[in-house]
C-alpha distance (Angstrom), angle and dihedral (degrees) to the residues before:
residue distance angle dihedral
M1 . . .
D2 3.79 . .
V3 3.79 89.9 .
H4 3.80 123.9 149.0
D5 3.81 97.9 -103.8
V6 3.82 111.2 -174.4
S7 3.82 96.2 168.6
S8 3.81 91.7 125.0
V9 3.83 97.7 42.6
P10 3.82 105.4 113.5
Q11 3.80 98.1 -137.9
Y12 3.81 92.2 52.7
L13 3.79 94.6 37.7
Q14 3.79 87.7 56.8
V15 3.81 90.0 56.2
L16 3.80 91.2 49.9
Q17 3.78 92.0 49.1
G18 3.79 90.0 50.1
H19 3.79 90.0 50.8
R20 3.80 90.3 49.6
R21 3.81 90.0 53.9
T22 3.81 89.7 49.5
L23 3.82 89.7 52.9
Q24 3.79 91.5 49.0
N25 3.80 91.8 50.1
A26 3.78 90.4 48.5
Q27 3.80 92.3 49.3
S28 3.81 89.7 54.2
K29 3.81 86.7 66.1
K30 3.79 95.3 51.0
G31 3.79 112.6 142.3
Q32 3.80 94.4 11.6
R33 3.78 123.5 127.4
P34 3.82 111.9 -112.0
R35 3.76 115.1 -102.5
A36 3.78 117.8 -109.8
M37 3.78 105.2 -51.8
K38 3.77 125.0 -132.3
S39 3.77 117.1 -95.0
R40 3.78 120.7 -85.9
E41 3.82 90.6 -109.9
E42 3.81 93.4 48.6
I43 3.82 93.7 50.4
L44 3.79 91.9 47.4
G45 3.81 93.1 44.8
Q46 3.81 93.8 51.4
F47 3.79 91.1 47.4
L48 3.80 94.4 49.5
Y49 3.81 91.0 49.0
R50 3.82 91.7 50.5
Q51 3.80 89.8 45.8
M52 3.80 90.4 53.9
M53 3.82 92.2 48.4
N54 3.82 91.6 49.7
K55 3.79 90.7 58.0
T56 3.80 89.7 67.2
P57 3.84 107.4 101.7
A58 3.79 109.0 -106.2
G59 3.80 97.5 -168.8
N60 3.77 119.7 -152.6
H61 3.78 104.9 -4.9
I62 3.79 143.4 151.2
R63 3.79 117.2 -119.5
S64 3.78 126.1 -167.4
A65 3.80 124.0 -128.2
F66 3.80 117.9 -173.0
V67 3.80 123.9 -156.4
P68 3.83 104.2 -138.5
P69 3.80 125.5 -140.9
V70 3.79 108.8 -65.8
Y71 3.79 119.7 -95.0
P72 3.82 130.2 165.7
P73 3.80 124.4 -114.9
S74 3.79 119.4 -101.1
V75 3.79 108.7 -93.3
S76 3.83 97.4 179.1
P77 3.81 120.0 108.3
L78 3.79 112.7 -114.0
S79 3.80 89.3 -116.5
D80 3.83 89.6 64.1
L81 3.81 93.6 54.2
K82 3.78 128.3 84.8
K83 3.78 124.6 -137.9
I84 3.80 119.1 -110.1
M85 3.79 134.3 178.4
I86 3.79 133.6 -130.4
K87 3.81 89.8 -98.4
D88 3.83 89.2 62.2
L89 3.81 94.7 57.9
T90 3.81 122.7 105.2
L91 3.79 126.7 -161.3
E92 3.81 123.6 -88.4
T93 3.79 90.3 2.2
H94 3.78 132.9 129.9
H95 3.78 102.7 -144.7
R96 3.77 99.0 -140.7
G97 3.79 116.1 -163.5
S98 3.80 93.1 25.3
F99 3.79 142.6 89.2
I100 3.78 133.7 -164.7
L101 3.81 128.1 -145.7
L102 3.81 114.3 -142.6
R103 3.81 139.3 179.0
A104 3.80 125.7 -154.5
L105 3.80 115.7 -114.9
S106 3.80 93.9 -179.1
T107 3.76 140.0 35.0
P108 3.80 113.1 -100.7
D109 3.78 125.6 -87.5
V110 3.80 113.9 -152.3
M111 3.79 124.1 -149.7
T112 3.81 119.9 126.8
A113 3.82 85.1 -30.9
I114 3.79 138.1 23.8
M115 3.79 104.4 -100.5
L116 3.78 128.2 -170.0
I117 3.78 140.0 153.5
V118 3.79 113.8 -108.4
E119 3.81 136.8 -176.1
D120 3.77 134.0 -154.1
E121 3.79 128.0 -138.2
E122 3.82 90.1 -84.6
N123 3.83 91.4 57.6
R124 3.81 94.6 -111.2
V125 3.80 113.5 142.8
L126 3.79 139.8 -154.7
M127 3.79 142.6 149.2
L128 3.80 121.1 -75.8
Q129 3.84 118.7 -158.5
L130 3.79 117.9 -164.2
Y131 3.81 115.8 -169.7
H132 3.83 129.7 -161.2
Q133 3.80 94.4 10.2
G134 3.79 119.8 144.5
E135 3.79 125.5 -96.5
E136 3.82 93.3 -113.9
L137 3.79 91.1 61.4
A138 3.80 91.5 59.7
T139 3.78 99.6 37.7
K140 3.80 104.0 36.1
Y141 3.80 110.7 14.7
L142 3.78 114.7 36.6
T143 3.78 115.0 69.3
Q144 3.77 139.1 139.8
G145 3.79 106.9 -51.8
S146 3.83 96.6 26.3
V147 3.80 110.5 143.8
M148 3.78 126.0 -146.8
I149 3.78 142.3 168.2
V150 3.81 121.3 -136.5
K151 3.78 112.9 -158.3
E152 3.80 117.7 -142.6
P153 3.82 91.4 -10.1
Y154 3.79 123.2 -143.2
L155 3.81 115.4 -141.7
K156 3.78 110.9 -159.4
V157 3.75 139.1 -179.9
M158 3.78 104.5 -113.1
A159 3.80 126.1 -141.6
D160 3.82 92.0 -97.9
G161 3.81 92.1 53.2
D162 3.80 95.5 -105.5
N163 3.78 122.7 116.5
G164 3.78 127.7 -112.4
I165 3.78 144.1 158.3
R166 3.80 112.9 -103.0
V167 3.81 121.1 -160.0
D168 3.83 117.4 -170.1
Q169 3.80 98.2 158.5
L170 3.81 113.0 77.2
S171 3.80 94.1 -148.5
D172 3.82 91.6 53.9
V173 3.81 91.5 75.7
R174 3.79 125.1 59.3
F175 3.78 121.3 -170.1
I176 3.79 113.5 -141.6
P177 3.83 120.6 -146.7
P178 3.84 113.0 -129.2
Y179 3.81 92.5 -112.2
D180 3.83 94.9 53.2
D181 3.81 118.1 117.5
L182 3.81 89.0 -126.6
V183 3.82 89.9 69.3
P184 3.83 109.2 92.4
L185 3.79 114.0 -119.4
S186 3.80 90.3 -120.4
W187 3.84 89.5 60.3
R188 3.79 96.4 50.1
E189 3.78 119.7 100.7
R190 3.78 88.8 -152.1
V191 3.76 137.4 -5.9
T192 3.81 113.1 -106.1
E193 3.79 111.5 -111.1
D194 3.81 114.9 -119.2
D195 3.80 91.1 -136.6
T196 3.83 94.4 59.2
T197 3.80 103.0 128.3
A198 3.78 134.0 -144.1
N199 3.78 88.4 -108.2
D200 3.82 90.5 53.6
W201 3.79 90.2 54.1
K202 3.80 91.2 44.5
M203 3.81 90.7 53.2
A204 3.80 90.0 48.1
G205 3.81 88.4 51.7
N206 3.79 90.4 50.4
D207 3.80 90.6 52.1
F208 3.81 91.6 51.2
F209 3.81 91.4 46.5
N210 3.80 92.8 51.2
K211 3.81 88.6 53.7
G212 3.81 91.0 51.4
H213 3.82 92.4 -110.0
H214 3.77 95.9 133.8
L215 3.80 97.8 164.9
Q216 3.80 92.4 56.9
A217 3.81 89.3 43.8
I218 3.81 90.6 55.9
E219 3.81 90.6 48.6
S220 3.82 91.3 50.8
Y221 3.80 94.0 47.3
S222 3.80 90.1 47.9
K223 3.81 89.9 51.4
A224 3.81 89.2 49.2
L225 3.80 90.3 56.7
E226 3.83 89.0 55.1
C227 3.82 91.0 57.3
V228 3.83 97.5 73.6
P229 3.81 98.2 -105.1
T230 3.80 121.7 -167.6
A231 3.80 118.8 -97.1
E232 3.81 91.6 -100.7
E233 3.82 91.7 46.4
T234 3.80 90.3 50.0
L235 3.79 91.3 55.2
T236 3.81 92.7 48.5
I237 3.82 93.7 46.1
K238 3.81 92.2 49.9
L239 3.80 90.6 47.4
N240 3.80 90.5 52.0
R241 3.79 93.4 44.6
A242 3.81 90.0 50.1
L243 3.80 89.3 57.1
A244 3.81 90.7 50.4
F245 3.82 89.0 49.7
L246 3.81 89.1 51.1
K247 3.80 91.0 52.6
R248 3.81 88.7 54.1
H249 3.83 92.4 44.7
Q250 3.80 90.5 -116.9
L251 3.77 89.5 144.9
N252 3.80 100.0 165.9
A253 3.79 90.8 51.9
A254 3.81 91.2 48.0
L255 3.81 92.6 51.9
H256 3.80 90.9 46.3
D257 3.81 90.6 57.3
L258 3.81 93.5 43.9
D259 3.81 97.4 45.1
G260 3.78 91.6 64.7
L261 3.80 96.4 53.9
S262 3.80 117.5 107.3
S263 3.80 123.9 -123.1
E264 3.82 86.0 -129.4
F265 3.81 89.0 67.0
S266 3.81 111.6 116.3
L267 3.81 91.1 -132.2
F268 3.80 94.7 47.3
Q269 3.82 90.0 125.8
K270 3.81 88.4 66.9
V271 3.79 90.4 45.9
L272 3.79 91.8 57.2
F273 3.79 93.7 43.4
R274 3.81 94.1 51.1
K275 3.77 90.9 45.0
S276 3.81 90.2 53.3
E277 3.82 89.4 50.6
A278 3.81 92.3 51.8
L279 3.81 92.8 47.7
Y280 3.81 90.7 47.8
Q281 3.80 91.9 52.6
L282 3.82 89.3 49.0
Q283 3.85 87.8 52.7
R284 3.80 89.7 -122.0
F285 3.78 89.3 140.3
R286 3.81 99.1 164.1
E287 3.81 91.0 56.7
C288 3.80 90.0 42.4
C289 3.81 89.8 55.0
D290 3.80 91.2 49.7
V291 3.82 93.6 50.8
S292 3.81 92.8 42.6
T293 3.80 91.3 49.5
T294 3.80 90.4 54.1
L295 3.79 89.6 47.4
V296 3.81 93.6 50.5
K297 3.79 92.7 47.2
Q298 3.80 93.5 50.4
Y299 3.80 96.0 38.4
P300 3.83 107.3 27.4
D301 3.81 93.3 168.8
N302 3.81 92.9 61.4
K303 3.82 101.5 107.6
S304 3.82 93.5 -176.6
A305 3.79 89.6 56.3
N306 3.81 90.9 52.5
D307 3.81 89.6 50.3
V308 3.81 92.1 51.8
L309 3.81 91.2 47.6
T310 3.81 91.9 50.6
K311 3.81 91.6 49.8
A312 3.80 92.5 45.4
I313 3.82 92.1 51.7
T314 3.81 90.2 50.5
R315 3.80 91.2 49.4
L316 3.80 91.2 47.4
L317 3.81 90.9 54.4
E318 3.80 89.1 50.6
Q319 3.79 90.9 47.4
Q320 3.80 95.7 48.2
R321 3.81 103.2 33.6
G322 3.80 106.8 20.6
K323 3.80 90.9 -124.0
Y324 3.80 107.2 157.7
Q325 3.78 132.2 164.2
F326 3.78 92.5 -133.7
K327 3.78 95.4 -176.0
Q328 3.79 88.2 58.2
L329 3.80 90.1 49.5
Q330 3.80 89.2 53.1
R331 3.82 90.7 51.7
E332 3.80 91.1 49.5
A333 3.80 92.2 49.4
A334 3.80 90.2 50.0
T335 3.81 94.3 52.5
D336 3.82 109.8 25.7
R337 3.80 116.1 88.0
P338 2.90 112.7 -133.8
P339 3.81 93.1 21.6
H340 3.82 96.6 -129.6
L341 3.79 99.1 153.7
D342 3.79 121.0 -151.1
H343 3.80 97.7 -130.4
A344 3.79 138.7 116.4
T345 3.79 133.0 -111.1
Y346 3.80 115.3 -108.2
V347 3.80 119.9 -159.5
G348 3.79 112.1 -164.4
P349 3.82 131.4 -178.0
V350 3.83 95.7 -26.8
S351 3.80 137.6 100.1
V352 3.79 136.9 -175.5
R353 3.81 113.9 -113.9
P354 3.81 139.1 159.2
T355 3.80 116.1 -87.2
E356 3.79 127.5 -148.0
A357 3.80 96.5 -111.8
H358 3.81 112.3 1.7
G359 3.79 107.4 56.5
R360 3.77 111.3 -117.9
G361 3.79 125.1 4.9
L362 3.78 140.6 174.3
F363 3.81 119.2 -107.5
T364 3.78 137.2 -174.1
T365 3.80 115.9 -109.2
E366 3.82 94.2 -161.1
A367 3.79 139.6 11.9
V368 3.81 114.3 -70.3
K369 3.80 134.8 -172.7
A370 3.79 129.2 -131.7
G371 3.79 107.9 -81.5
D372 3.81 95.4 25.1
L373 3.80 117.0 139.7
L374 3.80 110.0 -113.0
F375 3.77 97.6 175.9
C376 3.77 142.0 -24.1
E377 3.80 110.9 -151.3
K378 3.78 130.3 -167.2
A379 3.79 111.2 -141.2
F380 3.78 116.9 -101.2
A381 3.79 85.1 -144.5
Y382 3.80 130.0 -1.2
V383 3.81 136.2 177.5
Y384 3.78 120.4 -164.9
H385 3.78 123.1 -153.5
D386 3.78 110.4 -147.4
A387 3.80 105.4 -157.8
D388 3.81 89.1 -170.3
N389 3.81 93.3 58.4
P390 3.83 108.0 88.2
T391 3.81 92.3 -162.9
Q392 3.81 94.8 58.6
G393 3.77 113.2 82.6
L394 3.79 130.6 -174.4
S395 3.76 126.8 -113.6
L396 3.77 134.2 -141.1
L397 3.79 109.9 -139.0
M398 3.79 104.7 -157.7
N399 3.79 124.5 -169.2
A400 3.80 112.3 -173.8
E401 3.81 93.6 -173.2
Q402 3.82 92.1 54.0
S403 3.85 94.5 33.9
T404 3.80 91.5 -130.5
I405 3.81 132.1 139.1
I406 3.80 116.4 -172.5
M407 3.79 121.5 -174.4
G408 3.77 120.0 -153.4
T409 3.79 135.2 50.1
H410 3.80 98.2 -38.0
A411 3.81 95.1 115.6
D412 3.82 88.6 56.5
L413 3.80 91.3 45.3
L414 3.80 91.0 53.9
S415 3.81 92.0 53.8
L416 3.79 91.2 44.3
I417 3.82 93.5 54.0
I418 3.81 92.6 45.9
Q419 3.81 91.9 49.2
K420 3.80 93.4 47.3
L421 3.81 92.7 51.6
Y422 3.79 92.8 44.4
Q423 3.79 92.0 50.8
T424 3.82 95.5 44.3
P425 3.83 108.9 29.8
S426 3.82 94.1 -179.2
L427 3.83 86.4 74.7
I428 3.82 95.7 54.6
S429 3.81 97.0 95.9
T430 3.83 90.4 51.0
V431 3.80 86.9 70.5
T432 3.80 105.3 24.6
D433 3.82 91.9 55.3
L434 3.81 89.0 64.1
Y435 3.79 122.0 99.9
H436 3.82 112.4 -74.2
G437 3.78 103.9 168.9
S438 3.80 116.0 -134.7
Y439 3.80 95.4 -22.9
K440 3.83 112.5 132.8
P441 3.82 110.7 -147.7
V442 3.80 125.1 -161.3
D443 3.81 115.1 -97.0
I444 3.81 97.1 -135.8
S445 3.80 117.9 94.5
E446 3.82 102.1 -175.1
V447 3.80 139.4 23.0
D448 3.81 125.9 -176.3
G449 3.80 89.5 -8.3
T450 3.81 91.3 -56.1
P451 3.84 121.2 118.4
I452 3.80 117.6 -121.0
V453 3.81 111.6 -130.6
D454 3.80 109.8 175.1
T455 3.80 107.3 -142.2
F456 3.80 94.0 -158.1
L457 3.79 93.3 49.2
I458 3.82 89.1 52.6
E459 3.82 90.5 47.8
R460 3.82 90.8 54.4
I461 3.80 92.0 46.2
M462 3.80 91.6 48.9
A463 3.80 91.9 47.9
L464 3.81 93.2 50.2
N465 3.81 99.3 37.2
G466 3.81 107.2 27.8
F467 3.79 123.9 108.7
G468 3.77 131.3 -145.8
C469 3.79 109.6 -141.4
P470 3.82 144.6 -179.3
L471 3.79 122.7 -121.4
S472 3.80 85.8 -104.7
S473 3.78 135.5 -12.5
Y474 3.81 86.6 -134.6
G475 3.80 89.6 62.8
S476 3.80 91.5 45.0
H477 3.80 90.7 50.7
R478 3.82 92.0 52.1
K479 3.80 92.0 48.6
F480 3.78 90.3 48.5
L481 3.79 92.7 51.7
F482 3.76 96.1 46.4
R483 3.81 92.4 43.7
E484 3.79 93.1 -118.1
R485 3.79 116.2 162.1
M486 3.77 92.4 -13.2
V487 3.76 97.1 176.4
E488 3.76 131.1 154.4
N489 3.81 94.3 -103.6
A490 3.82 94.8 47.4
K491 3.81 89.4 126.4
K492 3.80 94.0 51.0
F493 3.76 109.8 91.0
D494 3.80 133.5 -164.5
S495 3.81 94.8 -153.7
C496 3.79 114.3 77.0
G497 3.77 144.6 175.2
L498 3.78 147.5 171.8
W499 3.82 119.8 -111.3
P500 3.84 107.0 179.5
L501 3.81 98.7 -164.3
A502 3.80 92.8 47.2
S503 3.81 88.3 49.3
S504 3.80 89.6 67.3
I505 3.82 91.0 66.3
N506 3.80 112.2 101.2
H507 3.80 126.5 -140.8
S508 3.77 128.6 -96.5
C509 3.80 127.6 157.3
Y510 3.80 86.0 -142.9
S511 3.79 93.0 60.5
N512 3.78 124.2 -174.0
V513 3.82 98.0 -165.8
R514 3.78 133.7 43.2
R515 3.79 131.7 -150.8
S516 3.79 124.8 -141.3
F517 3.79 133.7 173.8
I518 3.78 142.1 -134.0
G519 3.80 107.0 -179.8
D520 3.81 107.6 -57.6
M521 3.82 92.7 -15.7
M522 3.80 119.1 100.2
I523 3.80 117.0 -156.8
V524 3.80 119.8 -161.5
R525 3.80 120.8 -167.9
A526 3.78 134.0 175.8
T527 3.81 114.1 -101.6
Q528 3.80 92.4 -165.1
D529 3.79 139.2 28.7
L530 3.81 103.9 -86.6
A531 3.79 131.7 -163.6
P532 3.81 122.3 -135.9
N533 3.82 115.7 -79.0
T534 3.81 93.0 25.5
E535 3.80 114.9 148.0
L536 3.79 112.2 -123.1
N537 3.80 120.6 -131.5
F538 3.76 136.8 -180.0
W539 3.75 128.8 172.9
Y540 3.79 123.1 -93.6
K541 3.78 88.5 -167.1
S542 3.79 117.6 29.9
P543 3.81 114.4 -112.0
Q544 3.80 86.8 -141.5
D545 3.82 87.4 67.5
S546 3.79 92.8 40.5
E547 3.83 92.7 54.1
R548 3.79 88.7 79.0
D549 3.78 101.1 39.9
S550 3.79 103.5 32.5
Y551 3.80 120.4 7.8
S552 3.78 96.3 45.4
K553 3.80 88.7 52.1
G554 3.79 94.0 49.2
R555 3.79 97.4 -106.5
K556 3.76 133.7 124.1
A557 3.79 117.6 -108.0
D558 3.79 102.2 -84.5
L559 3.79 115.6 -141.3
P560 3.82 102.6 176.2
H561 3.80 92.4 160.9
W562 3.81 87.9 68.6
G563 3.80 94.4 34.7
F564 3.80 101.5 -115.6
Q565 3.79 146.2 82.9
C566 3.78 121.4 -126.5
S567 3.81 116.5 -109.0
C568 3.81 100.5 -172.2
V569 3.83 121.0 134.7
I570 3.81 90.4 -94.6
C571 3.80 92.5 55.6
Q572 3.79 93.2 42.3
D573 3.80 90.0 52.6
A574 3.81 90.6 50.2
L575 3.79 90.3 50.7
N576 3.80 93.1 48.9
T577 3.82 96.4 45.7
P578 3.85 111.1 103.5
S579 3.79 115.6 -113.6
K580 3.84 91.1 -122.0
V581 3.80 89.9 59.0
L582 3.79 91.5 48.1
Q583 3.79 91.2 49.5
K584 3.81 90.8 49.8
R585 3.82 90.5 49.5
E586 3.79 92.1 50.0
K587 3.81 91.2 48.8
L588 3.80 90.6 51.2
M589 3.81 90.7 47.4
A590 3.80 89.1 54.1
E591 3.81 89.9 52.0
L592 3.81 90.0 48.5
R593 3.81 91.8 52.1
Q594 3.79 90.0 49.7
V595 3.81 92.5 51.7
S596 3.79 91.0 44.8
S597 3.79 93.4 52.5
S598 3.80 95.0 50.5
Q599 3.79 116.4 106.7
N600 3.80 94.5 -120.5
R601 3.78 103.5 36.0
N602 3.82 112.7 -148.4
L603 3.80 100.3 -135.6
V604 3.81 94.4 -170.4
R605 3.80 91.2 55.4
F606 3.80 89.9 42.9
E607 3.83 90.1 55.2
T608 3.80 91.8 45.6
I609 3.79 93.5 53.3
L610 3.79 90.6 44.9
S611 3.82 90.5 54.4
K612 3.80 90.2 51.7
I613 3.82 90.7 50.7
A614 3.80 89.7 51.8
E615 3.81 89.0 54.6
T616 3.83 90.7 60.2
Y617 3.81 89.9 68.8
S618 3.81 113.3 86.3
Q619 3.80 96.0 -169.8
P620 3.81 124.1 65.1
P621 3.82 112.2 -107.9
S622 3.81 89.8 -120.2
R623 3.81 85.3 70.1
V624 3.82 101.8 30.0
P625 3.82 117.2 20.5
C626 3.79 115.2 -131.0
F627 3.79 108.1 -135.8
S628 3.78 94.3 -175.3
L629 3.80 91.3 63.9
W630 3.79 111.9 44.3
D631 3.81 98.2 70.4
P632 3.85 95.1 47.6
Y633 3.82 90.9 45.4
L634 3.80 90.8 51.2
S635 3.79 90.4 46.4
L636 3.81 89.5 55.9
A637 3.81 92.1 47.8
L638 3.81 91.4 52.1
T639 3.80 92.0 45.8
Y640 3.82 92.9 51.4
S641 3.80 88.5 47.4
T642 3.81 90.0 61.0
Q643 3.82 88.3 49.0
D644 3.81 91.5 51.8
Q645 3.82 94.5 -119.5
P646 3.84 99.9 139.5
Q647 3.80 96.2 174.2
K648 3.82 90.9 55.7
V649 3.79 88.7 46.5
I650 3.80 90.1 55.6
V651 3.80 93.6 47.7
F652 3.78 95.8 52.2
G653 3.80 96.6 33.3
L654 3.79 89.4 58.3
K655 3.82 91.0 44.0
A656 3.81 88.4 54.7
L657 3.80 90.0 54.2
E658 3.79 93.1 44.2
S659 3.81 92.1 50.8
L660 3.83 87.9 62.9
G661 3.79 93.4 52.5
Y662 3.82 101.9 -88.0
I663 3.78 121.9 142.8
V664 3.81 108.8 -156.5
E665 3.79 124.0 -176.8
G666 3.78 131.3 -169.6
G667 3.77 101.3 23.6
H668 3.80 105.3 79.2
I669 3.78 128.2 114.0
P670 2.97 122.0 -70.8
I671 3.79 91.9 47.5
T672 3.81 114.2 -137.1
Q673 3.78 112.8 -140.5
G674 3.81 113.0 -113.1
M675 3.80 95.1 15.9
T676 3.80 119.1 132.1
L677 3.77 127.0 -139.9
V678 3.81 109.1 -112.9
V679 3.79 133.3 172.5
K680 3.79 101.9 -143.8
K681 3.79 93.1 179.7
W682 3.81 128.5 17.2
G683 3.78 121.0 -140.8
L684 3.78 134.8 -169.4
A685 3.79 117.7 -31.4
V686 3.80 119.5 -130.7
D687 3.81 129.6 163.3
S688 3.81 93.1 -113.3
L689 3.79 92.0 65.8
V690 3.80 92.6 71.1
P691 3.84 92.5 65.3
C692 3.81 87.2 39.0
W693 3.82 90.6 61.0
M694 3.80 91.5 42.5
T695 3.81 90.8 50.9
L696 3.80 88.7 50.7
A697 3.81 89.9 49.3
N698 3.81 89.6 53.7
A699 3.81 90.6 50.3
Y700 3.82 93.4 46.9
R701 3.79 89.6 51.9
K702 3.82 87.2 64.8
V703 3.81 101.0 42.0
A704 3.82 107.1 16.6
P705 3.84 110.1 18.2
D706 3.81 92.9 178.2
L707 3.82 89.9 67.7
E708 3.81 97.6 50.3
D709 3.80 97.7 85.8
Q710 3.80 93.2 47.5
A711 3.82 91.0 51.8
K712 3.80 88.8 51.2
C713 3.80 89.4 49.1
Y714 3.80 90.3 55.2
A715 3.81 89.2 46.6
K716 3.79 89.3 55.1
I717 3.82 92.9 48.4
T718 3.81 90.2 49.7
Y719 3.81 90.0 48.4
R720 3.81 89.7 50.7
I721 3.80 89.6 52.7
C722 3.81 94.8 47.8
V723 3.81 100.3 38.7
G724 3.81 98.2 30.4
E725 3.81 96.4 -119.5
D726 3.79 140.0 36.3
E727 3.82 100.7 -145.4
T728 3.82 89.0 98.3
F729 3.82 94.9 44.8
N730 3.80 95.0 106.8
E731 3.81 91.9 51.3
I732 3.81 87.5 70.8
Y733 3.80 105.4 20.0
G734 3.80 104.2 23.7
P735 3.81 128.2 104.4
G736 3.78 111.6 -58.0
S737 3.82 94.3 18.3
Q738 3.77 119.1 135.6
L739 3.77 99.9 -126.9
P740 3.80 111.9 -178.5
R741 3.78 114.8 -121.2
G742 3.80 102.7 -153.5
């Protein structure tokens, strides 16, 4: 939703088509033995040269990431697999029932994957490509001599025509510590002494930790626990390992180590503090408060503990009551890079339930008013594209099977989600329960103590549930008003994230809620007064865009990416409107654009054409909004405002609102003394309606002063809906602001 889809852009489509031909050529070799491979020296030499070239700064660039043909993760225990060698591999084949033991001959090179040259026990070599692995693996773990097992390896024909093993599933590769019995004696730098003690391994773990090598630290601490440590040593080792797990965001593992530590332990203060940190990162703020309270009571001089407790209480209030200091959030989003805001998710009067025809949906649990906060959700995962950072490039995520090309940070988001689930398995169902189309995932969640996170399932979920987003809707609103960067793809964003609760909202062109963003926080507010048990809808594809390519041609809004067509009242009306009427409307719209673009716009003719366009709609706008009308009506209101014709402003300002489904009473010309301005029914919410209300307020000040404040009140509610909050309203629309007037 709102992603930068370039699937139909010729230059990118050409790349995708070329990739599809490469896949077809590779598939024609399926099952064949590789031709005579290059020599060991040649493969290594080419790799080292490419590695050297890749270290040259590339600046702001676009890299391509290709989603390969789908294959499931290995779900067989290692004990059920047989060892094979490189000579046994065949092209474009997943070698089910087998594993291969490999040793790195090079340091890693990182592009869209971690790449390195590896050898087997018979000294044959090839390229190994590891996708979606964490940064620490490449920078601090893998080196010459690192040993790994690849389960059910996939030998592919690479883009340059050479052959290599590609690993997309995290659980399909297992990294073997140098002391493990699986490492052949000939590959060991030294044989581990039998008298190496638990303390020796603990000290080794401490050394690794102090160097920032947390993976090796965890391995060393785990080995220490196998060496029959004393009770006191066991407590210390688990405490240290928990901290290493925390550094790697392996939060379940950290809590598992900490939960077993006795309150009699001399370092119990550290136990409680690290437990509070893990619970905070898991957003389990009630439990975090409980642990932190105990910590503060027992150790009142621990300032860090008091800080964590204060933060946890603040987050708990946000989580339970939805009380945010939105202006502070805006400041944080403007300064923090990336804008990962330290705030909690609030879920208001909504719940996820089954729908009659669209799987799950989100429903109100009580009556709400237009502008009410329904929920404010922190992203499960979020990647920000900083256009001002010359070192951060964009990526093209290409999926040949789905024929999609998405520009932005989606390739990074995919890896981020996979890593987060792999590191903290308790979160897996949060993502895998989301809609994933027809994809059939494996039904095994763990093998050999390792969680199974299906890369291709996560890719489908991300593609169908992810959101493109601006840095803040406040910033987008300002740019919109002041006509900055008003380009056709202004609603297609390069930053993106996954918000699981928001993903349960189904599409309708006639939406009744609207999403807005502050950094990695999504805010969803009601755009209408809603009764209890009302299903919430927002648009996946804006009806403003669809007016040109669907509604005006008498078609429903087509959403092939999600596999359905919209059947809302707007789409039904478009489908039922005769083609002659649509052609007449389009002809009149062309005339209107011509009049509008002339140097001296004839307002009388403009109004006449607009009236004729209105006549082409058979349904009243209170039932079916008329997208062709609201922008021209607003344009007239703004024009008459500059000509100081307040009555005309009121006429066309209200028509603009009514064209989007609003029913407004009490504000029409002629003004009736003592009447109040009331929105009886709210319509669609668009950014332009905030200045529309403010322009009406300015006009009422001149002809009906009693109505000015109420118009401003509606402007503020509309602003709150569009921007997510109204604490910054006066920065744009308050006294002394420079509000554009058309």
